[in-house]
LOMARPA-245505 format. One record per residue (C-alpha): residue number from 0; residue in three letters; x, z, y. Coordinates in nm, 3 decimals. Last residue first. Layout:
N
+-----+-----+---------+---------+---------+
:   n : res :       X :       Z :       Y :
+-----+-----+---------+---------+---------+
: NUM : Ala :       X :       Z :       Y :
...
+-----+-----+---------+---------+---------+
//
This chain:
390
+-----+-----+---------+---------+---------+
:   n : res :       X :       Z :       Y :
+-----+-----+---------+---------+---------+
: 389 : Ala :   1.973 :   6.691 :   3.054 :
: 388 : Arg :   1.724 :   6.667 :   2.767 :
: 387 : Arg :   1.473 :   6.944 :   2.804 :
: 386 : Ala :   1.474 :   7.268 :   2.606 :
: 385 : Val :   1.207 :   7.483 :   2.440 :
: 384 : Ile :   1.273 :   7.744 :   2.172 :
: 383 : Ala :   0.956 :   7.865 :   2.002 :
: 382 : Ala :   0.977 :   8.230 :   1.911 :
: 381 : Ile :   1.006 :   8.480 :   1.626 :
: 380 : Val :   1.209 :   8.797 :   1.571 :
: 379 : Phe :   1.022 :   9.089 :   1.722 :
: 378 : Ser :   1.172 :   9.374 :   1.517 :
: 377 : Pro :   1.358 :   9.514 :   1.819 :
: 376 : Tyr :   1.028 :   9.566 :   2.006 :
: 375 : Asp :   1.099 :   9.765 :   2.324 :
: 374 : Asp :   1.455 :   9.646 :   2.377 :
: 373 : Arg :   1.367 :   9.312 :   2.214 :
: 372 : Ile :   1.089 :   9.196 :   2.446 :
: 371 : Ser :   1.279 :   9.054 :   2.744 :
: 370 : Ala :   1.526 :   8.865 :   2.524 :
: 369 : Val :   1.241 :   8.755 :   2.295 :
: 368 : Asp :   1.077 :   8.553 :   2.572 :
: 367 : Pro :   0.763 :   8.424 :   2.399 :
: 366 : Val :   0.800 :   8.128 :   2.392 :
: 365 : Phe :   1.171 :   8.095 :   2.468 :
: 364 : Arg :   1.339 :   7.899 :   2.745 :
: 363 : Val :   1.615 :   7.645 :   2.791 :
: 362 : Asp :   1.584 :   7.449 :   3.117 :
: 361 : Arg :   1.870 :   7.216 :   3.023 :
: 360 : Phe :   2.004 :   7.024 :   2.725 :
: 359 : Gly :   2.322 :   6.819 :   2.678 :
: 358 : His :   2.502 :   6.984 :   2.390 :
: 357 : Arg :   2.671 :   7.275 :   2.567 :
: 356 : Thr :   2.339 :   7.379 :   2.719 :
: 355 : Leu :   2.178 :   7.386 :   2.376 :
: 354 : Ala :   2.442 :   7.592 :   2.199 :
: 353 : Glu :   2.473 :   7.840 :   2.486 :
: 352 : Thr :   2.098 :   7.895 :   2.502 :
: 351 : Trp :   2.078 :   7.933 :   2.125 :
: 350 : Gln :   2.361 :   8.188 :   2.131 :
: 349 : Glu :   2.197 :   8.385 :   2.412 :
: 348 : Pro :   1.863 :   8.394 :   2.230 :
: 347 : Thr :   2.040 :   8.532 :   1.921 :
: 346 : Leu :   2.102 :   8.312 :   1.618 :
: 345 : Phe :   1.958 :   8.302 :   1.267 :
: 344 : Gly :   2.122 :   8.177 :   0.952 :
: 343 : Gly :   2.495 :   8.136 :   0.925 :
: 342 : Asn :   2.722 :   8.323 :   1.160 :
: 341 : Pro :   2.929 :   8.283 :   1.476 :
: 340 : Arg :   2.739 :   7.976 :   1.602 :
: 339 : Trp :   2.753 :   8.005 :   1.984 :
: 338 : Asp :   3.101 :   8.108 :   2.097 :
: 337 : Ala :   3.285 :   8.159 :   1.767 :
: 336 : Asn :   3.170 :   7.826 :   1.623 :
: 335 : Leu :   3.077 :   7.799 :   1.256 :
: 334 : Val :   3.005 :   7.501 :   1.032 :
: 333 : Pro :   2.725 :   7.619 :   0.806 :
: 332 : Asp :   2.751 :   7.863 :   0.512 :
: 331 : Arg :   2.464 :   8.111 :   0.488 :
: 330 : Phe :   2.156 :   7.892 :   0.512 :
: 329 : Ser :   2.277 :   7.581 :   0.329 :
: 328 : Glu :   2.429 :   7.804 :   0.062 :
: 327 : Leu :   2.090 :   7.956 :  -0.015 :
: 326 : Leu :   2.072 :   8.317 :  -0.136 :
: 325 : Asn :   2.075 :   8.440 :   0.223 :
: 324 : Phe :   1.734 :   8.272 :   0.246 :
: 323 : Val :   1.537 :   8.541 :   0.069 :
: 322 : Phe :   1.665 :   8.853 :   0.243 :
: 321 : Glu :   1.710 :   8.668 :   0.572 :
: 320 : Val :   1.347 :   8.731 :   0.672 :
: 319 : Tyr :   1.435 :   9.101 :   0.710 :
: 318 : Val :   1.664 :   9.038 :   1.006 :
: 317 : Ala :   1.990 :   9.235 :   0.980 :
: 316 : Gln :   2.111 :   9.280 :   1.337 :
: 315 : Arg :   2.470 :   9.156 :   1.368 :
: 314 : Pro :   2.414 :   9.040 :   1.727 :
: 313 : Phe :   2.079 :   9.153 :   1.871 :
: 312 : Pro :   1.735 :   8.991 :   1.868 :
: 311 : Arg :   1.825 :   8.755 :   1.581 :
: 310 : Leu :   1.574 :   8.474 :   1.618 :
: 309 : Cys :   1.334 :   8.313 :   1.373 :
: 308 : Glu :   1.273 :   7.962 :   1.488 :
: 307 : Gly :   1.011 :   7.713 :   1.607 :
: 306 : Ala :   1.216 :   7.444 :   1.778 :
: 305 : Val :   1.071 :   7.240 :   2.062 :
: 304 : Leu :   1.301 :   6.971 :   2.201 :
: 303 : Ser :   1.196 :   6.790 :   2.515 :
: 302 : Gly :   1.195 :   6.437 :   2.654 :
: 301 : Thr :   1.253 :   6.323 :   3.013 :
: 300 : Pro :   1.537 :   6.084 :   2.929 :
: 299 : Ala :   1.368 :   5.994 :   2.596 :
: 298 : Leu :   1.490 :   6.197 :   2.303 :
: 297 : Ala :   1.663 :   6.053 :   1.996 :
: 296 : Glu :   2.008 :   6.090 :   2.155 :
: 295 : Arg :   1.943 :   6.458 :   2.223 :
: 294 : Ile :   1.830 :   6.514 :   1.866 :
: 293 : Glu :   2.142 :   6.346 :   1.729 :
: 292 : Gly :   2.365 :   6.565 :   1.944 :
: 291 : Leu :   2.175 :   6.875 :   1.837 :
: 290 : Thr :   2.236 :   6.774 :   1.475 :
: 289 : Phe :   2.610 :   6.723 :   1.525 :
: 288 : Ser :   2.662 :   7.055 :   1.701 :
: 287 : Leu :   2.445 :   7.230 :   1.442 :
: 286 : Asp :   2.679 :   7.123 :   1.164 :
: 285 : Lys :   2.520 :   7.209 :   0.830 :
: 284 : Ala :   2.177 :   7.240 :   0.987 :
: 283 : Val :   2.000 :   7.529 :   0.815 :
: 282 : His :   1.905 :   7.713 :   1.135 :
: 281 : Leu :   1.764 :   7.387 :   1.271 :
: 280 : Ala :   1.470 :   7.375 :   1.031 :
: 279 : Asn :   1.224 :   7.660 :   1.071 :
: 278 : Val :   1.001 :   7.432 :   1.279 :
: 277 : Ala :   1.162 :   7.127 :   1.438 :
: 276 : Leu :   0.972 :   6.914 :   1.689 :
: 275 : Val :   1.135 :   6.638 :   1.892 :
: 274 : Leu :   0.913 :   6.540 :   2.182 :
: 273 : Asp :   0.905 :   6.234 :   2.407 :
: 272 : Ala :   1.085 :   6.043 :   2.134 :
: 271 : Ser :   1.237 :   5.692 :   2.154 :
: 270 : Gly :   1.559 :   5.746 :   2.347 :
: 269 : Arg :   1.770 :   5.623 :   2.058 :
: 268 : Glu :   1.572 :   5.465 :   1.776 :
: 267 : Val :   1.501 :   5.659 :   1.459 :
: 266 : Gly :   1.515 :   5.423 :   1.160 :
: 265 : Ala :   1.611 :   5.685 :   0.903 :
: 264 : Asp :   1.981 :   5.589 :   0.910 :
: 263 : Gly :   1.950 :   5.597 :   1.289 :
: 262 : Phe :   1.913 :   5.972 :   1.263 :
: 261 : Pro :   2.280 :   5.994 :   1.172 :
: 260 : Ala :   2.328 :   6.244 :   0.888 :
: 259 : Asn :   2.299 :   6.625 :   0.875 :
: 258 : Met :   1.935 :   6.616 :   0.985 :
: 257 : Asp :   1.858 :   6.415 :   0.671 :
: 256 : Leu :   1.554 :   6.197 :   0.733 :
: 255 : Arg :   1.308 :   6.058 :   0.479 :
: 254 : Ala :   1.033 :   5.872 :   0.657 :
: 253 : Phe :   0.666 :   5.898 :   0.744 :
: 252 : Ser :   0.441 :   5.741 :   1.005 :
: 251 : Leu :   0.128 :   5.880 :   1.165 :
: 250 : Ala :  -0.082 :   5.718 :   1.437 :
: 249 : Val :  -0.328 :   6.008 :   1.467 :
: 248 : Gly :  -0.699 :   5.942 :   1.409 :
: 247 : Pro :  -0.684 :   6.003 :   1.033 :
: 246 : Phe :  -0.570 :   6.362 :   1.089 :
: 245 : Ala :  -0.654 :   6.583 :   0.788 :
: 244 : Asp :  -0.620 :   6.331 :   0.503 :
: 243 : Glu :  -0.314 :   6.158 :   0.643 :
: 242 : Leu :  -0.158 :   6.496 :   0.721 :
: 241 : Leu :  -0.194 :   6.665 :   0.383 :
: 240 : Ala :  -0.094 :   6.365 :   0.171 :
: 239 : Arg :   0.206 :   6.294 :   0.394 :
: 238 : Gly :   0.326 :   6.652 :   0.373 :
: 237 : Arg :   0.300 :   6.646 :  -0.005 :
: 236 : Arg :   0.500 :   6.325 :  -0.026 :
: 235 : Leu :   0.766 :   6.449 :   0.216 :
: 234 : Phe :   0.799 :   6.777 :   0.025 :
: 233 : Pro :   0.858 :   6.591 :  -0.301 :
: 232 : Ile :   1.106 :   6.357 :  -0.123 :
: 231 : Ser :   1.306 :   6.640 :   0.034 :
: 230 : Val :   1.482 :   6.531 :   0.356 :
: 229 : Glu :   1.173 :   6.546 :   0.578 :
: 228 : Thr :   1.038 :   6.327 :   0.855 :
: 227 : Phe :   0.703 :   6.295 :   1.032 :
: 226 : Arg :   0.682 :   6.029 :   1.303 :
: 225 : Tyr :   0.377 :   6.094 :   1.524 :
: 224 : Ala :   0.272 :   5.817 :   1.762 :
: 223 : Ile :   0.014 :   5.970 :   1.995 :
: 222 : Arg :  -0.233 :   5.740 :   2.172 :
: 221 : Ser :  -0.493 :   5.778 :   1.895 :
: 220 : Val :  -0.467 :   6.151 :   1.960 :
: 219 : Asp :  -0.686 :   6.126 :   2.270 :
: 218 : Arg :  -0.657 :   6.497 :   2.354 :
: 217 : Gly :  -0.976 :   6.699 :   2.337 :
: 216 : Ser :  -0.792 :   7.032 :   2.322 :
: 215 : Ala :  -0.902 :   7.081 :   1.959 :
: 214 : Val :  -0.736 :   6.752 :   1.860 :
: 213 : Leu :  -0.408 :   6.854 :   2.023 :
: 212 : Arg :  -0.416 :   7.195 :   1.857 :
: 211 : Gly :  -0.485 :   7.044 :   1.517 :
: 210 : Cys :  -0.203 :   6.795 :   1.564 :
: 209 : Leu :   0.038 :   7.078 :   1.648 :
: 208 : Ala :  -0.068 :   7.306 :   1.362 :
: 207 : Ala :  -0.086 :   7.020 :   1.112 :
: 206 : Ala :   0.261 :   6.903 :   1.212 :
: 205 : Gly :   0.398 :   7.251 :   1.149 :
: 204 : Ser :   0.211 :   7.278 :   0.817 :
: 203 : Gly :   0.340 :   6.945 :   0.687 :
: 202 : Leu :   0.504 :   7.038 :   0.358 :
: 201 : Gly :   0.853 :   7.047 :   0.505 :
: 200 : Gly :   0.876 :   6.879 :   0.845 :
: 199 : Gly :   1.253 :   6.910 :   0.866 :
: 198 : Ile :   1.250 :   6.678 :   1.166 :
: 197 : Glu :   0.939 :   6.594 :   1.367 :
: 196 : Leu :   0.951 :   6.299 :   1.604 :
: 195 : Ile :   0.669 :   6.276 :   1.854 :
: 194 : Ser :   0.587 :   5.977 :   2.076 :
: 193 : Ala :   0.343 :   5.997 :   2.364 :
: 192 : Ala :   0.073 :   5.798 :   2.541 :
: 191 : Ser :  -0.049 :   5.982 :   2.848 :
: 190 : Ser :  -0.054 :   6.358 :   2.902 :
: 189 : Pro :   0.318 :   6.389 :   2.830 :
: 188 : Leu :   0.399 :   6.659 :   2.572 :
: 187 : Val :   0.561 :   6.971 :   2.719 :
: 186 : Ala :   0.267 :   7.212 :   2.692 :
: 185 : Glu :   0.140 :   7.075 :   2.361 :
: 184 : Gly :   0.478 :   7.137 :   2.202 :
: 183 : Ala :   0.501 :   7.495 :   2.328 :
: 182 : Val :   0.160 :   7.590 :   2.191 :
: 181 : Ala :   0.230 :   7.405 :   1.866 :
: 180 : Ala :   0.571 :   7.568 :   1.829 :
: 179 : Leu :   0.412 :   7.911 :   1.869 :
: 178 : Lys :   0.145 :   7.835 :   1.611 :
: 177 : Asn :   0.389 :   7.683 :   1.362 :
: 176 : Ser :   0.621 :   7.982 :   1.376 :
: 175 : Ile :   0.321 :   8.217 :   1.338 :
: 174 : Ser :   0.234 :   8.022 :   1.023 :
: 173 : Tyr :   0.483 :   8.211 :   0.807 :
: 172 : Ile :   0.338 :   8.561 :   0.840 :
: 171 : Val :  -0.015 :   8.421 :   0.862 :
: 170 : Asn :   0.002 :   8.245 :   0.527 :
: 169 : Ala :  -0.300 :   8.014 :   0.560 :
: 168 : Asn :  -0.079 :   7.784 :   0.766 :
: 167 : Ser :   0.097 :   7.706 :   0.440 :
: 166 : Phe :   0.473 :   7.732 :   0.383 :
: 165 : Tyr :   0.433 :   8.027 :   0.142 :
: 164 : Ala :   0.146 :   7.870 :  -0.051 :
: 163 : Ala :   0.348 :   7.552 :  -0.104 :
: 162 : Trp :   0.647 :   7.766 :  -0.202 :
: 161 : Thr :   0.447 :   7.937 :  -0.475 :
: 160 : Ser :   0.306 :   7.601 :  -0.590 :
: 159 : Met :   0.659 :   7.462 :  -0.618 :
: 158 : His :   0.777 :   7.758 :  -0.829 :
: 157 : Glu :   0.752 :   7.590 :  -1.169 :
: 156 : Ala :   0.930 :   7.283 :  -1.035 :
: 155 : Thr :   1.234 :   7.489 :  -0.946 :
: 154 : Phe :   1.342 :   7.579 :  -0.595 :
: 153 : Leu :   1.438 :   7.947 :  -0.617 :
: 152 : Ala :   1.708 :   7.985 :  -0.881 :
: 151 : Arg :   1.852 :   7.636 :  -0.851 :
: 150 : Glu :   1.889 :   7.659 :  -0.472 :
: 149 : Gly :   2.011 :   8.017 :  -0.493 :
: 148 : Thr :   2.288 :   7.907 :  -0.722 :
: 147 : Thr :   2.343 :   8.018 :  -1.080 :
: 146 : Glu :   2.572 :   8.251 :  -1.276 :
: 145 : Gly :   2.779 :   8.325 :  -0.965 :
: 144 : Arg :   2.740 :   8.702 :  -1.002 :
: 143 : Leu :   2.553 :   8.718 :  -0.672 :
: 142 : Val :   2.315 :   8.447 :  -0.794 :
: 141 : Ala :   2.243 :   8.630 :  -1.119 :
: 140 : Pro :   2.188 :   8.959 :  -0.935 :
: 139 : Tyr :   1.946 :   8.804 :  -0.682 :
: 138 : Arg :   1.704 :   8.624 :  -0.915 :
: 137 : Glu :   1.437 :   8.895 :  -0.941 :
: 136 : Ala :   1.475 :   8.988 :  -0.574 :
: 135 : Ala :   1.429 :   8.624 :  -0.473 :
: 134 : Leu :   1.107 :   8.594 :  -0.672 :
: 133 : Ala :   0.980 :   8.920 :  -0.520 :
: 132 : Ala :   1.053 :   8.789 :  -0.170 :
: 131 : Ile :   0.872 :   8.464 :  -0.251 :
: 130 : Ala :   0.567 :   8.657 :  -0.379 :
: 129 : Phe :   0.562 :   8.883 :  -0.074 :
: 128 : Ser :   0.558 :   8.580 :   0.154 :
: 127 : Pro :   0.277 :   8.432 :  -0.056 :
: 126 : Leu :   0.083 :   8.760 :  -0.004 :
: 125 : Pro :   0.042 :   8.698 :   0.371 :
: 124 : Arg :  -0.331 :   8.608 :   0.345 :
: 123 : Pro :  -0.430 :   8.901 :   0.123 :
: 122 : Asp :  -0.501 :   9.139 :   0.412 :
: 121 : His :  -0.507 :   9.521 :   0.408 :
: 120 : Ala :  -0.582 :   9.599 :   0.045 :
: 119 : Glu :  -0.335 :   9.344 :  -0.088 :
: 118 : Gln :  -0.084 :   9.462 :   0.171 :
: 117 : Ala :  -0.115 :   9.824 :   0.058 :
: 116 : Ala :  -0.075 :   9.714 :  -0.303 :
: 115 : Leu :   0.246 :   9.531 :  -0.213 :
: 114 : Ile :   0.372 :   9.843 :  -0.039 :
: 113 : Thr :   0.295 :  10.053 :  -0.348 :
: 112 : Ala :   0.478 :   9.800 :  -0.565 :
: 111 : Ala :   0.799 :   9.837 :  -0.362 :
: 110 : Asp :   0.860 :  10.185 :  -0.503 :
: 109 : Glu :   1.177 :  10.328 :  -0.351 :
: 108 : Ala :   1.439 :  10.449 :  -0.598 :
: 107 : Asp :   1.672 :  10.725 :  -0.478 :
: 106 : Asp :   2.017 :  10.600 :  -0.378 :
: 105 : Arg :   2.079 :  10.792 :  -0.058 :
: 104 : Val :   2.417 :  10.849 :   0.109 :
: 103 : Val :   2.596 :  10.543 :  -0.026 :
: 102 : Arg :   2.921 :  10.451 :   0.146 :
: 101 : Tyr :   3.020 :  10.193 :   0.405 :
: 100 : Arg :   3.350 :  10.057 :   0.529 :
:  99 : Gly :   3.411 :   9.815 :   0.818 :
:  98 : Glu :   3.696 :  10.021 :   0.961 :
:  97 : Gly :   3.474 :  10.328 :   0.992 :
:  96 : Ala :   3.261 :  10.518 :   0.741 :
:  95 : Glu :   2.924 :  10.360 :   0.813 :
:  94 : Ala :   2.647 :  10.529 :   0.619 :
:  93 : Leu :   2.420 :  10.372 :   0.359 :
:  92 : Arg :   2.061 :  10.460 :   0.272 :
:  91 : Gly :   1.959 :  10.546 :   0.627 :
:  90 : Arg :   1.731 :  10.245 :   0.666 :
:  89 : Ser :   1.956 :  10.075 :   0.924 :
:  88 : Ala :   2.247 :  10.133 :   0.685 :
:  87 : Leu :   2.046 :   9.960 :   0.412 :
:  86 : Met :   2.002 :   9.649 :   0.626 :
:  85 : Arg :   2.363 :   9.641 :   0.743 :
:  84 : Phe :   2.511 :   9.680 :   0.395 :
:  83 : Met :   2.254 :   9.436 :   0.257 :
:  82 : Trp :   2.362 :   9.172 :   0.512 :
:  81 : Asp :   2.728 :   9.213 :   0.417 :
:  80 : Val :   2.621 :   9.183 :   0.053 :
:  79 : Pro :   2.425 :   8.864 :   0.122 :
:  78 : Val :   2.713 :   8.701 :   0.316 :
:  77 : Thr :   2.990 :   8.789 :   0.069 :
:  76 : Ala :   2.797 :   8.734 :  -0.255 :
:  75 : Ala :   2.805 :   8.362 :  -0.327 :
:  74 : Arg :   3.173 :   8.281 :  -0.277 :
:  73 : Pro :   3.267 :   8.644 :  -0.347 :
:  72 : Asp :   3.137 :   8.623 :  -0.706 :
:  71 : Leu :   3.035 :   8.972 :  -0.815 :
:  70 : Gly :   3.216 :   9.213 :  -1.047 :
:  69 : Ala :   3.070 :   9.525 :  -0.885 :
:  68 : Arg :   3.414 :   9.658 :  -0.792 :
:  67 : Glu :   3.518 :   9.322 :  -0.645 :
:  66 : Ile :   3.201 :   9.285 :  -0.439 :
:  65 : Ala :   3.231 :   9.643 :  -0.312 :
:  64 : Glu :   3.593 :   9.586 :  -0.210 :
:  63 : Ala :   3.506 :   9.267 :  -0.021 :
:  62 : Val :   3.218 :   9.434 :   0.162 :
:  61 : Thr :   3.442 :   9.724 :   0.259 :
:  60 : Val :   3.432 :  10.052 :   0.071 :
:  59 : Pro :   3.368 :  10.420 :   0.138 :
:  58 : Glu :   3.315 :  10.610 :  -0.190 :
:  57 : Arg :   3.004 :  10.591 :  -0.405 :
:  56 : Cys :   2.979 :  10.229 :  -0.291 :
:  55 : Ala :   3.053 :  10.054 :  -0.622 :
:  54 : Gln :   2.774 :  10.248 :  -0.795 :
:  53 : Ser :   2.524 :  10.123 :  -0.538 :
:  52 : Leu :   2.667 :   9.774 :  -0.564 :
:  51 : Gly :   2.610 :   9.730 :  -0.937 :
:  50 : Ser :   2.375 :   9.435 :  -0.886 :
:  49 : Arg :   2.074 :   9.633 :  -1.008 :
:  48 : Ala :   2.137 :   9.904 :  -0.745 :
:  47 : Phe :   2.165 :   9.674 :  -0.446 :
:  46 : Val :   1.874 :   9.466 :  -0.575 :
:  45 : Asp :   1.654 :   9.778 :  -0.578 :
:  44 : Gly :   1.762 :   9.882 :  -0.230 :
:  43 : Thr :   1.692 :   9.533 :  -0.101 :
:  42 : Leu :   1.349 :   9.532 :  -0.263 :
:  41 : Arg :   1.267 :   9.847 :  -0.068 :
:  40 : Gly :   1.374 :   9.694 :   0.262 :
:  39 : Val :   1.188 :   9.372 :   0.183 :
:  38 : Tyr :   0.867 :   9.566 :   0.123 :
:  37 : Glu :   0.918 :   9.764 :   0.443 :
:  36 : Glu :   0.956 :   9.444 :   0.644 :
:  35 : Phe :   0.651 :   9.299 :   0.470 :
:  34 : Leu :   0.444 :   9.605 :   0.552 :
:  33 : Asp :   0.545 :   9.596 :   0.918 :
:  32 : Cys :   0.470 :   9.224 :   0.939 :
:  31 : Ser :   0.128 :   9.277 :   0.779 :
:  30 : Arg :   0.047 :   9.556 :   1.024 :
:  29 : Val :   0.148 :   9.334 :   1.316 :
:  28 : Phe :  -0.080 :   9.055 :   1.195 :
:  27 : Ala :  -0.379 :   9.286 :   1.154 :
:  26 : Asp :  -0.319 :   9.453 :   1.491 :
:  25 : Asp :  -0.319 :   9.122 :   1.679 :
:  24 : Phe :  -0.008 :   8.917 :   1.747 :
:  23 : Phe :  -0.159 :   8.567 :   1.746 :
:  22 : Pro :  -0.431 :   8.684 :   1.989 :
:  21 : Leu :  -0.161 :   8.759 :   2.252 :
:  20 : Leu :  -0.020 :   8.406 :   2.264 :
:  19 : Glu :  -0.279 :   8.240 :   2.492 :
:  18 : Pro :  -0.284 :   8.547 :   2.718 :
:  17 : Ala :   0.096 :   8.535 :   2.761 :
:  16 : Leu :   0.282 :   8.808 :   2.572 :
:  15 : Tyr :   0.511 :   9.073 :   2.717 :
:  14 : Ser :   0.279 :   9.297 :   2.915 :
:  13 : Ala :  -0.016 :   9.247 :   2.679 :
:  12 : Arg :   0.200 :   9.359 :   2.387 :
:  11 : Glu :   0.295 :   9.684 :   2.559 :
:  10 : Asp :   0.126 :   9.934 :   2.326 :
:   9 : Ile :   0.274 :  10.271 :   2.414 :
:   8 : Gly :   0.571 :  10.472 :   2.286 :
:   7 : Arg :   0.777 :  10.414 :   2.598 :
:   6 : Arg :   1.118 :  10.311 :   2.464 :
:   5 : Arg :   1.035 :  10.185 :   2.114 :
:   4 : Ser :   0.716 :  10.004 :   2.210 :
:   3 : Thr :   0.394 :  10.068 :   2.020 :
:   2 : Thr :   0.228 :   9.803 :   1.803 :
:   1 : Pro :   0.505 :   9.823 :   1.545 :
:   0 : Met :   0.709 :   9.509 :   1.479 :
+-----+-----+---------+---------+---------+
//
């Protein structure tokens, strides 16, 4: 996301971002995002070569043909290789040859280490994102060959501290999702007593951002019942430790909840939540239709959903954040729907709007409005999605 717009070549951030959001997207943050996008692009080229795909694409090939020539496992490789084709084509390293075929036009090595060094000199706070991307790049060929899964390759005990640093609010590249969701969540929360249900709470950074914002605003947080849920027991324990220590005045409760199973299994009562919060969670729902239905049933009649999500500005656009998560089956292989869930991973604003309105929500909006930003800033990929129960 460069500071200058694509169409006019001037800085238009103040035109597109509300005053309370503008400080989140300062020059330091934008520079870090640009460096991370370039880092991922260079890692992608390296993975492409190490996986045998560069050699397989000397002549025009489809994704399936490239996978076969490189000896990869199509069950694991189809989505990541399709993404790499689109990413490397956008960088001028592959060229489209028609009928879904691509060929290599540049295969010179690009040094990712120089970009990492530039980030270290610029701002060390986002380095956990770089570390996770490097971990994924190291494990990519083995996953594509079917020798292991992305889940086993990335989420081992030895890498828990790396993930904890990645999901932290200290990591400004990740924490932007939490900040936007916190702004949107505070805006829709009733001013009196309120009940919040968070799903996919991870290590607690989203809850910490929202609770911290409520405390800073002078809100009487003793009147807020906050139910924090997460499917991973280790994550749930870490989230609980963080939140109980940081926010003793909030009425916190904790439970294991699988967003792919009935919420009632976790003790969630129908119509009990004024706000359902989900940060970087809904895009991995196995059946988004089912999960949105459960969220709607959990909401009070006037309740709202706030989902902090990466968005795909345009259909088929390769979003650099996908580099890591395309290795995970839960990310790349959900139940699909041609109208509003045509692919795994991230959705466009239009697809989110269609999904929500079809499942009993209204007044869908995005904070900030990516649809109005994307023509000038096509790399702007983050927003809080807000919708009321219809």
